[in-house]
C-alpha positions in Angstrom: 115.9 106.3 59.5 114.0 109.0 61.3 112.5 106.7 64.0 115.9 105.2 64.8 117.3 108.8 65.3 114.4 109.5 67.6 115.0 106.4 69.7 118.6 107.5 70.1 117.7 111.2 70.8 117.6 113.1 74.1 114.0 113.8 73.4 113.1 110.0 73.5 115.2 109.5 76.6 113.3 112.4 78.4 110.0 110.9 77.1 110.8 107.6 78.7 111.8 109.1 82.0 108.9 111.5 82.2 106.3 108.7 81.6 108.0 106.1 83.8 108.7 103.8 81.0 112.2 102.7 81.7 111.4 99.7 83.9 108.7 98.5 81.4 111.2 98.7 78.4 113.9 97.0 80.5 111.5 94.2 81.4 110.6 93.6 77.8 114.3 93.5 76.9 114.9 91.0 79.7 111.9 88.9 78.7 113.2 88.5 75.2 116.9 88.5 75.8 117.3 86.4 78.9 114.8 83.8 77.8 116.6 83.5 74.5 119.9 82.9 76.4 118.2 80.1 78.4 116.8 78.5 75.3 120.2 78.5 73.6 122.0 76.8 76.5 119.6 75.4 79.1 120.9 73.6 82.2 117.5 71.8 82.5 114.5 71.3 80.3 111.7 73.7 81.2 108.1 74.0 79.9 107.9 77.8 79.8 104.2 77.6 79.0 103.4 75.9 82.3 105.4 78.4 84.5 105.8 81.7 82.7 102.1 82.8 82.6 101.8 82.5 86.4 105.1 84.2 86.9 104.4 87.1 84.5 101.1 87.8 86.5 102.9 87.4 89.8 105.8 89.6 88.8 103.4 92.3 87.5 101.5 92.3 90.8 104.7 92.4 92.8 106.1 95.2 90.7 103.0 97.4 91.0 101.9 96.7 94.6 104.6 95.0 96.8 107.7 96.8 95.5 106.3 100.4 95.9 104.9 99.6 99.3 108.1 98.0 100.5 110.1 100.9 99.1 107.9 103.4 101.0 108.4 101.6 104.3 112.0 100.7 104.0 113.0 104.3 103.0 111.5 105.5 106.3 113.2 103.0 108.6 116.5 102.6 106.9 119.8 103.9 108.3 121.8 106.2 106.0 125.6 106.3 106.4 127.5 109.6 106.9 130.1 109.5 104.0 133.4 111.3 104.1 134.0 113.9 101.3 137.0 112.0 100.1 134.7 109.0 99.2 132.0 111.2 97.7 134.7 112.7 95.4 135.8 109.3 94.0 135.1 108.6 90.4 131.6 107.2 89.6 133.0 103.7 88.8 134.7 103.6 92.2 131.7 104.7 94.2 129.5 102.2 92.2 131.8 99.4 93.2 131.9 100.6 96.7 128.1 100.7 96.8 128.0 97.0 95.7 130.7 96.0 98.1 128.9 97.6 101.2 125.4 96.7 100.1 126.3 93.1 99.3 128.0 92.6 102.6 124.9 93.7 104.3 122.7 91.6 102.0 124.7 88.4 102.8 124.0 88.8 106.5 120.4 89.8 105.8 120.1 86.6 103.7 121.4 84.5 106.5 119.1 86.1 109.0 116.1 85.1 106.8 117.2 81.5 107.0 116.9 81.4 110.8 113.9 79.4 112.0 112.2 82.4 113.5 112.4 84.5 110.3 112.2 81.7 107.7 108.5 82.4 106.8 109.6 85.8 105.5 111.8 84.2 102.9 109.8 81.0 102.2 108.1 82.3 99.1 111.4 83.0 97.4 112.3 79.3 97.7 108.9 77.9 96.7 109.6 77.6 92.9 110.2 74.0 91.8 111.4 75.3 88.4 114.5 77.4 88.5 114.8 80.0 85.7 115.4 83.8 85.4 111.9 84.8 86.3 111.6 82.7 89.4 113.6 85.2 91.3 110.9 87.8 91.6 109.2 86.0 94.4 109.9 88.1 97.5 107.4 88.6 100.3 106.6 92.1 101.5 108.7 91.8 104.7 111.6 90.3 102.7 111.6 93.2 100.3 111.6 95.7 103.2 114.5 93.9 104.9 116.6 93.4 101.8 116.3 97.0 100.9 117.9 98.2 104.2 121.6 97.4 103.4 121.3 98.7 99.9 119.7 102.1 101.1 122.6 102.3 103.6 125.2 101.7 100.9 123.5 104.1 98.5 124.8 107.1 100.5 128.1 106.8 98.8 126.4 107.6 95.4 125.1 110.9 96.7 127.1 113.1 94.3 126.8 110.7 91.3 125.2 111.9 88.0 121.5 111.6 87.4 121.7 108.3 85.5 123.3 106.4 88.3 119.9 105.4 89.7 119.0 103.8 86.4 122.2 102.0 86.5 121.6 100.7 90.0 118.1 99.7 89.2 119.1 97.8 86.0 122.0 96.1 87.7 119.8 94.8 90.5 117.2 93.4 88.1 119.8 91.8 85.8 121.7 90.4 88.8 118.5 88.8 90.1 117.9 87.4 86.6 121.4 86.1 86.4 121.4 84.3 89.7 118.4 82.3 88.8 119.0 81.7 85.2 118.6 78.2 83.7 121.9 78.1 81.9 124.5 75.5 81.6 127.4 78.0 81.5 129.9 77.5 84.2 133.2 79.1 85.3 135.2 77.9 88.3 137.4 81.0 88.3 134.6 83.4 88.1 133.0 81.8 91.1 136.0 82.8 93.3 134.6 86.4 93.0 131.1 86.4 91.8 127.9 84.4 92.4 126.9 82.4 89.3 123.6 80.6 88.4 124.9 77.2 89.3 126.3 78.7 92.5 123.0 80.1 93.6 121.0 77.2 92.4 122.7 75.1 95.2 121.1 77.5 97.7 117.7 76.9 96.2 118.1 73.1 96.4 115.4 71.4 98.4 118.0 69.4 100.2 118.3 70.4 103.9 122.1 70.1 103.5 122.0 73.2 101.3 119.6 75.3 103.2 122.3 77.2 104.9 124.8 77.4 102.0 125.8 79.9 99.3 124.0 83.0 100.7 126.0 85.3 98.5 124.1 87.7 96.3 126.8 89.4 94.2 130.1 88.3 95.6 130.9 84.7 96.6 133.8 85.8 98.8 131.4 86.2 101.9 130.4 82.5 101.8 134.1 81.6 101.7 135.0 83.9 104.5 132.2 83.0 106.8 132.0 79.3 106.3 128.8 78.9 104.2 130.4 77.9 100.9 129.4 74.8 99.1 131.3 74.0 95.9 128.8 73.2 93.1 131.3 70.6 91.8 130.7 68.6 94.9 127.0 68.5 94.6 125.2 65.5 93.1 123.2 66.2 90.1 120.4 66.7 89.3 119.4 69.3 91.9 115.7 69.7 92.6 114.0 72.8 94.1 111.2 73.9 96.3 110.2 74.0 100.0 108.6 70.5 100.1 105.3 71.7 101.5 102.0 73.3 100.4 101.5 76.8 101.9 98.7 79.2 101.0 99.9 81.8 98.5 98.5 84.6 100.6 100.7 83.5 103.5 103.8 83.2 101.3 103.4 86.7 99.8 102.6 88.2 103.3 105.6 86.3 104.7 103.7 85.0 107.7 
């Protein structure tokens, strides 16, 4: 069919990029696809009607206001690494892996920083959801977004000679990774958790129990928690796990991180 051919054409791709539609199309695909996965194999029963309307509005405001503002600021204060030519000449797949390895190492320590008492307010909004599902992960205060951008901007230097589409790959992978960490799914894999953060692994971190407040900080790779003594095995945690910060804080303060 002609419309299918057009959707697969370079003309359509250019139309999407020229009009800034990539993120919108990706979000709609996530809304349908990820929600469907949660409905098929949920870890907990969720009333989507009671939570999703609020989160869709919040996610829209964050995407159009907080994210651009945080990117503007973080791009001006971030350090950028000088990268040897030998690394720049590596295949795209290798530099993409290196980007995630370096960026995730920095993200682990930035995450631990945000759980220190002096900085906790910056991160409190992210832990405020009492219902854990894929869209709950969008909650990030303005200062949190600025701080979390810094290690990834530093790591992005290794992708300097990558093809044009690598930015779309990076953007998509970060969004899907955030969805994945917070997904309400019953799927589990002990062997995968030796390498990667999984939903049940990250849900321990979101537990409202003080015991878990300083555990499972990993964002992409679980190895950092194991190396630096912050790992808690989900198998050893009593079920069910409940979420939230256990206090009422004005939304304006949560979003501002103050």
